[in-house]
C-alpha positions, -999 to 999 in steps of 0.1 A, spaced: 170 -7 -351 186 -37 -366 210 -16 -385 222 3 -354 242 -25 -341 274 -39 -356 270 -77 -356 294 -106 -361 291 -143 -354 295 -152 -318 304 -187 -309 296 -195 -273 290 -229 -257 290 -224 -220 256 -214 -205 271 -187 -183 288 -170 -213 256 -173 -234 236 -156 -206 263 -129 -201 263 -122 -239 225 -120 -240 225 -97 -210 251 -74 -226 231 -72 -258 198 -67 -240 213 -38 -219 227 -22 -250 193 -23 -267 177 -10 -235 201 19 -234 196 27 -270 158 28 -266 160 49 -234 183 74 -250 160 76 -280 128 81 -259 145 107 -236 157 128 -266 124 125 -285 101 135 -256 96 170 -270 79 157 -301 112 153 -320 120 122 -340 157 114 -341 170 79 -348 194 63 -324 220 64 -352 216 101 -355 219 106 -317 250 84 -313 267 101 -343 259 136 -329 271 126 -294 304 113 -309 309 145 -329 303 168 -298 339 179 -291 354 208 -271 385 228 -276 404 235 -244 415 271 -240 444 276 -217 433 293 -185 397 298 -197 379 265 -200 363 248 -230 345 260 -261 323 237 -282 336 229 -317 303 213 -329 276 229 -349 243 237 -330 213 218 -345 178 208 -334 193 175 -322 220 192 -301 193 214 -286 173 183 -277 203 167 -262 210 198 -240 173 199 -230 172 163 -220 205 165 -201 195 196 -182 226 217 -191 239 237 -220 274 237 -233 269 254 -267 263 291 -258 295 302 -242 330 292 -229 325 265 -203 349 271 -173 369 241 -162 351 239 -129 317 239 -146 329 211 -170 340 191 -139 305 197 -124 288 185 -156 309 154 -157 303 147 -120 266 152 -124 264 126 -151 279 101 -128 256 110 -98 219 108 -92 192 130 -106 193 153 -76 228 164 -86 215 173 -121 189 195 -104 216 212 -83 236 218 -115 205 234 -132 202 257 -102 239 267 -104 236 274 -141 205 297 -135 225 316 -109 255 322 -133 
């Protein structure tokens, strides 16, 4: 875990800034661990570094008038990411409206993700 963060010296003197920096670092660590636990629920073991690297490499190509097609290679990790997110983007062209729904669902509550799963089943 120590190697997952880029570190540099931080020179803070005011208590409020020290606390803010500590809170930022703590939240980053918390998010890393949450992401790792959520992805590894199914008995997998992917490091946080692998997860972040894979997420940053998951790109899509916009096709005029059609939607989006994934340009990444499907792996066990991408399958685990899809499973934990509750939607798939690797099996077909994703229409623009569907991509908007996916983005919206990531910003909203869990109930929105459940609605998205239902819509995907009905497609």
